[in-house]
C-alpha positions in Angstrom: 151.6 172.8 143.7 153.4 169.5 143.3 155.4 168.3 146.2 158.2 165.9 146.6 157.7 162.6 148.4 159.7 162.5 151.5 160.0 158.7 151.6 162.3 158.5 154.6 160.2 161.0 156.6 157.0 159.1 155.9 158.6 155.8 156.6 160.0 157.0 159.9 156.9 158.6 160.9 154.8 155.5 160.1 157.2 153.2 162.0 157.1 155.5 165.0 153.3 155.6 165.0 153.1 151.9 164.8 155.5 151.5 167.6 153.3 153.8 169.8 150.2 152.0 168.7 151.7 148.7 169.6 152.4 149.9 173.2 149.0 151.1 173.8 146.5 149.1 171.7 143.6 149.7 174.0 143.5 153.5 174.0 145.4 154.3 170.7 143.8 155.4 167.5 144.0 152.0 165.9 146.0 150.9 162.8 147.2 153.4 160.1 146.0 153.0 156.6 147.3 150.2 154.3 147.6 150.4 150.4 147.7 147.3 148.3 148.3 147.3 144.5 147.0 144.7 142.1 150.4 144.5 140.5 153.9 145.7 141.5 155.6 145.6 138.0 154.5 146.4 134.5 155.9 147.5 131.2 154.8 149.3 128.0 156.5 151.2 125.2 156.9 155.0 125.0 153.4 156.5 124.6 151.8 153.4 125.9 149.4 153.4 129.0 149.8 151.6 132.3 146.7 150.9 134.5 146.9 149.9 138.2 144.2 149.4 140.9 145.0 150.5 144.5 142.9 149.2 147.3 143.1 151.1 150.7 142.1 150.0 154.0 141.8 152.9 156.6 140.3 152.0 160.0 140.4 155.6 161.1 138.6 156.8 157.8 140.5 157.7 154.8 141.4 161.2 153.8 143.4 161.0 150.6 145.3 158.6 148.3 148.4 160.3 146.6 150.3 159.1 143.7 153.9 160.2 143.1 155.7 159.5 139.8 159.5 159.4 140.3 159.0 161.1 143.7 156.9 164.0 142.3 153.2 164.1 143.2 151.0 163.3 140.1 147.6 163.0 141.5 145.6 162.9 144.8 142.2 161.2 145.2 139.8 162.2 148.0 138.8 159.1 150.1 136.0 161.2 151.8 136.4 159.3 155.1 136.0 155.8 153.6 137.3 152.9 155.6 137.6 150.8 152.4 138.7 152.6 149.2 139.5 151.5 145.7 140.9 153.6 142.9 142.2 152.9 139.5 145.0 155.0 138.2 146.1 155.3 134.5 149.6 156.5 133.5 151.0 157.4 130.1 154.7 156.7 129.6 156.3 159.8 128.0 156.9 159.5 124.3 160.6 160.4 125.0 161.2 157.9 127.7 164.4 155.8 127.3 164.0 152.1 126.4 164.8 149.9 129.3 164.6 152.8 131.8 162.4 152.2 134.9 159.7 154.5 136.3 158.6 154.2 139.9 155.0 155.0 140.7 154.4 155.3 144.4 151.0 155.2 146.3 150.5 156.5 149.8 147.3 157.0 151.8 146.6 159.4 154.7 143.8 158.8 157.2 141.6 161.2 159.1 144.1 161.2 162.1 146.8 162.3 159.5 148.6 158.9 159.9 150.1 157.9 156.6 150.5 154.4 155.2 153.8 152.9 154.1 154.5 153.3 150.4 153.4 150.8 147.8 155.5 150.9 144.5 154.7 150.0 140.9 157.9 149.7 138.9 157.3 150.3 135.2 159.9 149.2 132.7 160.0 151.1 129.4 159.8 148.5 126.6 161.3 148.7 123.2 158.6 149.9 120.9 160.0 147.8 118.0 158.8 144.2 117.9 161.6 142.0 116.5 160.6 139.4 113.9 163.2 136.7 113.4 165.7 135.4 112.7 164.3 131.9 112.5 160.7 130.7 112.5 157.6 132.7 113.3 154.4 131.4 114.9 150.9 132.3 113.8 150.3 135.8 114.6 148.9 139.2 113.5 151.0 142.4 112.9 149.1 145.4 114.1 148.9 148.9 112.7 150.7 151.3 114.9 153.2 148.8 116.3 156.6 149.0 114.7 158.2 145.8 113.5 161.7 144.9 112.4 162.6 141.8 110.4 166.1 140.5 111.4 168.0 137.9 109.3 166.1 135.2 107.4 162.7 135.0 109.0 160.5 132.1 108.0 156.7 131.4 107.9 156.7 127.7 107.7 154.1 125.1 106.7 150.8 125.5 108.5 151.8 129.0 109.9 149.7 132.2 109.0 151.3 135.6 109.3 148.5 138.2 109.1 149.2 141.9 108.5 146.6 144.6 109.4 145.9 147.5 106.9 148.2 150.4 107.7 150.9 148.2 109.4 154.5 149.2 108.7 157.2 146.5 108.8 160.8 147.4 108.3 163.8 145.2 107.3 167.1 145.3 109.1 170.1 146.3 107.1 172.9 144.8 109.3 171.3 141.3 109.3 169.9 141.4 105.7 166.4 141.0 107.0 164.3 138.8 104.6 160.8 137.5 105.0 160.4 133.9 103.6 157.0 132.3 103.2 157.9 128.6 102.9 155.6 126.1 101.0 152.6 125.7 103.1 152.9 128.9 104.9 150.6 131.9 104.3 151.1 135.8 104.3 147.8 137.4 104.6 148.6 141.2 103.9 145.3 142.7 103.0 145.8 146.5 102.9 143.3 149.0 101.5 143.6 152.0 99.0 143.5 154.3 102.1 145.5 152.3 104.4 148.3 150.4 102.5 150.7 147.9 104.2 154.3 149.0 103.9 157.4 146.8 103.9 160.4 149.1 103.9 163.9 150.0 105.0 164.8 150.5 108.6 167.2 153.3 107.6 166.3 156.9 108.5 164.4 159.1 105.9 166.9 160.4 103.4 169.4 157.6 104.1 167.4 154.6 102.5 168.8 153.0 99.5 168.4 149.9 97.3 169.4 146.7 99.0 168.7 147.8 102.5 167.1 144.6 103.3 166.1 141.2 101.6 162.6 141.6 100.6 159.7 139.1 100.5 160.1 135.5 99.1 156.9 133.6 98.8 157.2 129.8 97.9 154.6 127.1 97.1 154.2 123.8 95.5 152.8 124.6 92.1 154.5 123.5 88.9 158.1 124.2 88.0 159.6 122.8 84.7 162.9 121.6 86.4 163.9 118.0 86.5 165.1 118.5 90.0 163.1 120.7 92.3 165.0 124.1 92.5 166.1 125.9 95.6 165.1 129.5 95.7 167.9 132.1 95.1 169.4 133.9 97.9 168.2 131.7 100.9 170.5 129.7 103.1 169.9 126.9 104.1 168.4 126.0 100.7 164.6 126.2 100.4 163.2 124.0 97.6 159.8 124.7 96.1 157.3 123.6 93.4 156.4 120.3 92.0 157.5 118.8 88.7 154.7 116.2 88.4 152.6 118.1 85.9 151.4 121.7 85.1 148.1 121.0 86.6 149.3 119.7 90.0 148.7 122.2 92.9 147.8 124.8 90.3 145.3 126.4 92.9 147.9 126.6 95.7 147.3 129.4 98.0 150.1 131.2 99.8 147.8 134.1 101.0 147.2 137.7 99.9 149.2 140.7 98.9 146.9 143.5 98.3 147.6 147.2 98.5 151.2 146.6 99.6 154.3 148.6 99.1 157.8 146.9 99.2 160.7 149.5 99.2 164.4 149.3 99.1 164.4 145.5 99.1 166.4 142.8 97.3 170.1 142.2 98.1 173.0 140.1 97.2 173.0 137.5 100.1 176.0 135.7 98.7 177.9 136.1 95.4 175.5 135.6 92.3 172.8 134.8 94.8 170.2 137.5 95.1 166.8 138.1 96.5 164.3 140.5 94.8 161.8 143.0 96.0 159.1 140.3 95.6 160.1 136.8 94.6 157.3 134.2 93.8 158.6 130.6 93.5 156.0 127.9 92.6 153.1 130.0 93.8 149.6 128.9 92.8 146.8 131.0 91.4 144.9 130.7 94.8 147.2 133.4 96.0 146.1 137.0 95.5 148.7 139.6 94.4 147.1 142.9 93.5 147.9 146.6 94.0 151.6 145.9 94.9 154.3 148.4 94.4 158.0 147.7 94.5 160.5 150.6 94.6 164.2 151.0 94.6 164.8 147.3 94.6 168.4 146.0 94.7 167.7 143.3 92.0 164.6 142.5 90.1 161.3 144.0 91.0 159.1 141.1 90.4 160.4 137.6 89.7 158.3 134.6 89.1 159.9 131.1 89.1 157.3 128.7 87.8 153.9 128.5 89.4 150.5 129.8 88.2 150.0 133.0 90.4 148.3 136.0 88.8 149.0 139.6 89.4 146.9 142.9 88.8 148.0 146.5 89.3 151.6 146.0 89.8 154.1 148.9 89.9 157.9 148.6 89.6 159.6 151.9 90.3 163.3 152.6 90.0 164.3 149.0 90.2 167.9 148.1 89.8 167.9 145.0 87.5 164.7 143.7 85.6 161.1 144.8 86.4 159.2 141.7 85.3 161.4 138.5 85.3 159.8 135.2 84.5 161.3 131.7 84.7 160.8 127.9 85.0 157.5 127.7 83.5 155.4 130.4 85.1 152.0 130.3 83.5 150.0 133.1 85.3 148.5 136.3 84.1 149.3 139.9 84.8 147.0 142.9 83.9 147.8 146.5 84.5 151.4 147.1 85.3 153.5 150.2 85.4 157.3 150.4 85.1 159.2 153.7 85.8 163.0 153.6 85.3 165.8 155.7 86.8 168.3 156.7 84.0 171.3 155.7 86.1 169.9 152.9 88.1 170.8 149.7 86.3 172.7 146.5 87.1 176.0 145.4 85.4 174.3 142.2 84.3 172.1 144.3 82.0 168.8 145.7 82.9 165.5 145.1 81.1 161.8 145.9 81.7 160.9 142.3 80.7 163.3 139.4 81.0 161.9 136.0 80.2 163.6 132.5 80.4 162.1 129.1 80.2 165.1 127.6 82.1 168.8 128.1 82.2 169.2 127.2 78.5 167.1 127.0 75.3 166.8 123.3 75.1 163.5 121.7 74.4 161.7 119.8 77.1 160.1 116.8 75.5 156.3 116.8 75.9 156.3 120.1 77.8 158.1 122.8 75.7 159.2 121.5 72.4 158.0 123.5 69.4 160.2 123.4 66.4 160.5 124.4 62.8 158.7 121.2 61.7 156.2 120.7 64.5 153.9 122.7 66.7 154.9 120.7 69.7 153.5 121.8 73.0 154.0 124.7 75.4 152.2 123.4 78.4 155.5 123.4 80.4 157.0 126.5 79.0 157.2 129.8 80.7 154.0 131.1 79.1 152.5 133.8 81.3 150.4 136.4 79.7 150.8 140.2 80.2 148.2 142.7 79.1 148.0 146.5 79.7 151.5 147.3 80.8 153.1 150.8 80.6 156.9 151.0 80.6 158.4 154.4 80.9 162.0 153.5 80.4 165.2 155.3 81.3 165.3 157.7 78.3 162.3 159.8 77.0 164.3 161.3 74.1 167.4 160.4 72.3 169.2 163.3 74.0 169.0 161.6 77.5 172.1 160.2 78.9 171.5 156.9 80.6 173.5 154.1 82.4 175.6 151.9 80.0 174.0 148.8 81.7 170.6 149.4 80.3 169.7 146.9 77.4 166.2 145.8 76.4 162.6 146.7 76.8 161.7 143.0 76.1 164.4 140.3 76.3 162.6 137.0 75.4 165.0 134.1 75.3 165.7 130.4 76.0 162.5 129.1 74.6 160.2 131.3 76.6 156.7 131.6 75.3 155.3 134.6 77.3 152.6 136.8 75.7 152.3 140.6 75.8 149.1 142.4 74.7 147.8 145.9 74.7 150.8 147.5 76.2 153.0 150.6 75.7 156.8 149.8 76.1 159.3 152.6 75.7 162.5 154.2 76.6 165.2 151.4 76.3 168.1 151.2 73.8 166.6 148.0 72.3 162.9 147.4 72.0 162.3 143.6 71.4 165.3 141.2 71.5 164.7 137.5 70.8 167.9 135.4 71.1 167.1 131.9 70.0 165.3 129.6 67.6 163.1 127.9 70.3 161.6 131.3 71.4 160.8 132.3 67.7 159.2 128.8 67.2 157.0 129.6 70.1 155.9 132.8 68.6 155.2 131.6 65.0 153.4 128.5 66.5 151.1 130.8 68.6 152.3 129.4 71.9 153.4 133.0 72.7 151.7 136.0 71.2 152.6 139.7 71.1 149.7 141.8 69.8 148.2 145.2 69.9 151.3 146.9 71.5 153.1 150.1 71.0 156.9 149.8 71.1 159.1 152.8 71.2 162.8 153.5 71.4 164.4 156.9 71.5 167.4 156.2 69.5 167.5 156.4 65.6 168.1 152.6 64.9 165.2 150.7 63.6 165.4 147.0 62.6 168.6 145.5 63.5 171.0 143.7 61.2 173.5 142.5 63.7 173.3 140.2 66.7 175.3 142.7 68.6 173.6 145.8 67.9 173.5 148.2 70.7 170.3 149.9 69.7 167.2 149.2 67.6 163.5 148.6 67.7 164.1 144.8 66.9 167.3 142.8 67.5 168.0 139.1 67.4 170.8 136.6 67.3 168.8 134.1 65.2 170.2 133.1 61.8 167.3 134.1 59.6 167.8 133.6 55.9 167.7 136.5 53.4 164.1 135.5 52.4 162.9 137.3 55.6 160.0 134.8 55.8 161.1 133.5 59.2 163.0 130.6 57.8 166.1 129.8 59.9 169.3 128.8 58.2 172.2 126.8 59.1 175.6 127.8 60.7 176.7 129.4 57.5 174.1 132.1 57.7 175.0 135.3 59.5 172.9 136.0 62.6 171.4 139.3 63.3 168.8 140.0 60.5 165.8 141.1 62.6 163.5 141.7 59.7 161.3 138.6 60.4 160.9 139.9 64.0 159.8 143.4 62.5 157.5 141.5 60.2 155.9 139.5 63.0 155.4 142.7 65.1 153.5 144.6 62.4 151.5 141.5 61.3 150.0 141.2 64.8 148.6 144.7 65.0 151.6 146.0 66.8 153.2 149.3 66.1 156.5 150.9 66.8 158.4 154.2 66.4 161.9 155.5 67.1 164.2 158.4 66.8 162.4 160.5 69.3 164.0 164.0 69.6 161.1 165.9 71.1 158.7 165.0 74.0 155.8 166.1 71.9 156.1 162.8 70.1 155.0 161.2 73.4 152.4 163.7 74.2 150.8 163.0 70.9 150.1 159.4 72.0 148.7 160.5 75.4 151.7 160.1 77.6 152.6 162.8 80.2 156.3 163.1 79.6 156.9 164.5 83.1 156.2 161.0 84.4 159.4 159.8 82.9 162.2 159.9 85.5 164.3 162.0 83.1 166.4 164.6 85.0 164.7 164.1 88.2 166.1 162.5 91.3 165.0 160.3 94.2 164.3 163.4 96.2 162.3 165.3 93.7 160.4 162.8 91.5 156.7 163.5 92.4 155.4 161.6 95.3 152.0 161.1 93.6 152.2 161.5 89.7 149.2 161.3 87.6 149.5 158.6 85.1 146.2 158.8 83.4 146.3 159.3 79.6 146.1 162.6 77.9 144.0 163.2 74.8 146.9 162.7 72.4 146.7 163.6 68.7 143.7 162.7 66.7 144.5 160.2 64.0 147.8 159.1 65.4 148.1 155.4 65.0 150.1 155.2 68.2 147.6 157.0 70.2 147.2 154.9 73.3 143.6 155.8 74.0 142.5 153.3 71.3 143.8 150.1 69.7 143.4 147.4 72.4 141.8 144.1 71.6 140.9 141.2 73.9 139.9 138.8 71.1 142.9 136.5 71.4 142.1 133.3 73.2 144.9 133.9 75.7 142.9 136.7 77.0 139.7 134.7 77.5 140.3 133.9 81.2 137.8 135.6 83.5 140.7 137.1 85.3 141.1 139.8 82.5 139.1 143.0 82.4 138.2 143.5 78.9 136.4 146.9 79.0 138.1 149.9 77.5 140.0 150.3 74.2 143.2 152.0 75.7 146.6 150.5 75.4 149.0 150.6 78.3 148.1 150.4 82.0 145.9 153.5 82.1 142.8 155.0 80.6 141.4 158.2 82.0 142.0 157.2 85.7 145.2 156.6 87.6 144.8 153.5 89.7 148.0 154.2 91.6 146.5 157.3 93.2 146.2 157.2 97.0 148.0 154.0 97.9 151.4 154.1 95.9 154.3 156.3 96.9 156.9 157.4 94.4 159.2 159.2 96.7 159.7 156.7 99.6 163.3 157.8 100.3 162.1 160.8 102.4 158.7 159.4 103.6 158.2 159.6 107.3 157.5 156.1 108.7 
């Protein structure tokens, strides 16, 4: 049976005995036992272990060493008559121990004459299990699996500092302080998860209470090319953080900001100041030496992925239930992305207008001499344009059929504008009010000059509208604000020509082995091309959308020209880079296997972390 330590009685008895011994040290029994600990204080978190070594000196021979925790006997060790005795004791702090509370562990020895030692105490402080990161600058360190972390405020990994994250680590962002992780130019984030042990950056809110914009997300900055006259400061960060170089597109193209592999970023992206937001993952001036693979962003408060210049590539990217745009490209980004998935929530859209793809060259459509200057009369160059290449993307937009009600803030599947020259190949893009929208002459010049290419894609809108005839059309497969002439040969007229005739866009689309279909009234139209319609968000909610859907293609209907199981081509020179996987004939992100399986999570709102 456990017994309570009578500290006062023991102490009084010991003092009395020592007094007797001091009066008669020739005939007395000698000194009582003495206990010495190798430490008197320690700390650990709930569930953590404490180890201490006790050394006992017992001139009369030792009988027992007893350990009391908070006054209650925990363990007794037999000293077997030894005059010198050492014992290591291990204690596990209760999982429900209160943070900052103190636990007193008391050691007391008894000798063969039943004399007791004085008490020796180890005072254990229960630490906070959460390791706080920021605000301010971090030092080089490794974040461990099993240790909880919380990002507070704007937290920086500066030039020369490396933040390494172990597989399986979970890092949360603080809502109250708008926690944001910023990798400054020259800093590195090495987050190398695995398919079975992904790294998770998520909200610090409780399960069931998480929502978009709970924290600021991850911002990675580098010194690769941006096509701006003055080096830009990244959105959302104060004090301003500039990035990139404007020397030439080749300068620092191989910049390395680290690795993001098998990483989930959830409930991130937030308005830090008016019109000044962070995204789930922001990449500014990041070079192609950086690895971004198997990254999922979910329930972001602004864009899912946004590239501001740079050359960084990406593979196996997922944007799930993002608020604004899924893939947003700006400032001369020239990297590659292959295998990407977009799943949209019908009522989750930003007032600025939400798109799957939004691509700008810069803040306007002006030519940049010698860098991005194609025209009606000259091919010009696109070396400094936003000219990234996407291949094998699947977009399951907010509306699977024309009967589905969606937010009025949804706009375009592809909004290509301001002289952008991005390319999209071998993709399935569906579910928005408008399919392809091109706003300006410069963007169209880049297409017809081959600086940007859209080929071997399937484009679908559920509504009945096909080729637009108005620049303000609310729906349609193809919509434009360009003043094309009635010849429909791509000639652009003067100010007297009415804008909005999208026939030249439709012609470009079909000429380049793309297909399109609209007016979807039954989900069988999607099943016929191999799409599992249950994978659209449709009438599901954040609480019942499947945690692990299967996105692999079905067989589809034989002979259907839109069947995604075939039709891909990698012959275009823009796909010659060794980065691209060129096997398989499927269009969209998936063939007969689902690469999201095992590491992605489509119901993070209720996930226990």
